[in-house]
LUMLUMVO-139750 format. One record per residue (C-alpha): residue in three letters; z, y, x. Coordinates in steps of 0.25 Angstrom, whole numbers. Layout:
LUMLUMVO-139750
["Ala"; [Z; Y; X]] ...
END
This chain:
LUMLUMVO-139750
["Met"; [115; -46; -76]] ["Asp"; [125; -52; -66]] ["Glu"; [130; -41; -56]] ["Glu"; [126; -49; -44]] ["Val"; [112; -50; -49]] ["Ala"; [111; -36; -53]] ["Ala"; [115; -32; -39]] ["Glu"; [105; -41; -32]] ["Leu"; [94; -35; -41]] ["Arg"; [98; -21; -38]] ["Arg"; [98; -25; -23]] ["Leu"; [84; -31; -24]] ["Arg"; [79; -19; -32]] ["Asp"; [84; -9; -22]] ["Ser"; [76; -17; -11]] ["Ile"; [64; -16; -20]] ["Asp"; [66; -2; -22]] ["Asn"; [67; 1; -7]] ["Met"; [54; -7; -4]] ["Asp"; [47; 0; -15]] ["Ala"; [51; 14; -8]] ["Ala"; [46; 8; 5]] ["Leu"; [33; 4; -1]] ["Ile"; [31; 18; -7]] ["His"; [34; 25; 7]] ["Leu"; [25; 15; 14]] ["Leu"; [14; 18; 4]] ["Ala"; [16; 33; 6]] ["Glu"; [15; 32; 21]] ["Arg"; [2; 23; 19]] ["Phe"; [-4; 33; 10]] ["Lys"; [-1; 45; 20]] ["Ile"; [-9; 37; 30]] ["Thr"; [-20; 33; 21]] ["Gln"; [-22; 48; 17]] ["Gln"; [-24; 51; 32]] ["Val"; [-34; 40; 32]] ["Gly"; [-41; 47; 20]] ["Val"; [-41; 60; 27]] ["Leu"; [-47; 54; 40]] ["Lys"; [-58; 46; 32]] ["Ala"; [-62; 59; 24]] ["Ala"; [-63; 67; 37]] ["His"; [-72; 57; 43]] ["Glu"; [-80; 54; 29]] ["Leu"; [-75; 39; 29]] ["Pro"; [-75; 32; 16]] ["Pro"; [-61; 32; 8]] ["Ala"; [-61; 17; 8]] ["Asp"; [-63; 7; 19]] ["Pro"; [-66; -7; 12]] ["Gln"; [-66; -14; 26]] ["Arg"; [-52; -9; 29]] ["Glu"; [-47; -12; 15]] ["Ala"; [-52; -26; 16]] ["Gln"; [-45; -28; 30]] ["Gln"; [-32; -22; 24]] ["Ile"; [-32; -31; 12]] ["Ala"; [-34; -43; 21]] ["Arg"; [-23; -38; 30]] ["Leu"; [-13; -36; 19]] ["Arg"; [-16; -49; 12]] ["Arg"; [-12; -56; 25]] ["Leu"; [1; -47; 26]] ["Ala"; [4; -50; 12]] ["Glu"; [3; -65; 14]] ["Glu"; [12; -64; 26]] ["Ala"; [22; -57; 18]] ["Lys"; [21; -66; 6]] ["Leu"; [15; -56; -3]] ["Asp"; [4; -59; -12]] ["Pro"; [-9; -54; -5]] ["Glu"; [-15; -51; -18]] ["Phe"; [-4; -41; -21]] ["Ala"; [-6; -35; -7]] ["Glu"; [-21; -34; -9]] ["Lys"; [-19; -27; -22]] ["Phe"; [-9; -18; -17]] ["Leu"; [-18; -14; -5]] ["Asn"; [-30; -12; -14]] ["Phe"; [-21; -2; -22]] ["Val"; [-17; 6; -10]] ["Val"; [-31; 6; -4]] ["Ala"; [-37; 11; -17]] ["Glu"; [-27; 22; -17]] ["Val"; [-30; 25; -3]] ["Val"; [-45; 26; -5]] ["Arg"; [-43; 35; -17]] ["His"; [-35; 44; -8]] ["His"; [-46; 44; 3]] ["Glu"; [-56; 47; -8]] ["Arg"; [-48; 59; -12]] ["Ile"; [-47; 64; 2]] ["Ala"; [-62; 62; 5]] ["Ala"; [-65; 70; -8]] ["Gly"; [-57; 81; -2]] 
END
């Protein structure tokens, strides 16, 4: 591989690695907050899932994805994955 191409590939991959690290840290912070939501819901006997809020968030993130030139289907799948994990945590918190 040409040295110039290899250097550019390393530079791009370093940027990707930095973004991946930022995503992990953002997700960790998000889950810290959703844990607090789960504790609050459990204390007040609220259901772990909130389908109305989830639908609003999906619509919102689809719009944001479109604005950012990101596939809205991907954004929705990603949010559904995250929400499923959050609900699982909330169920575990509610169960004690």
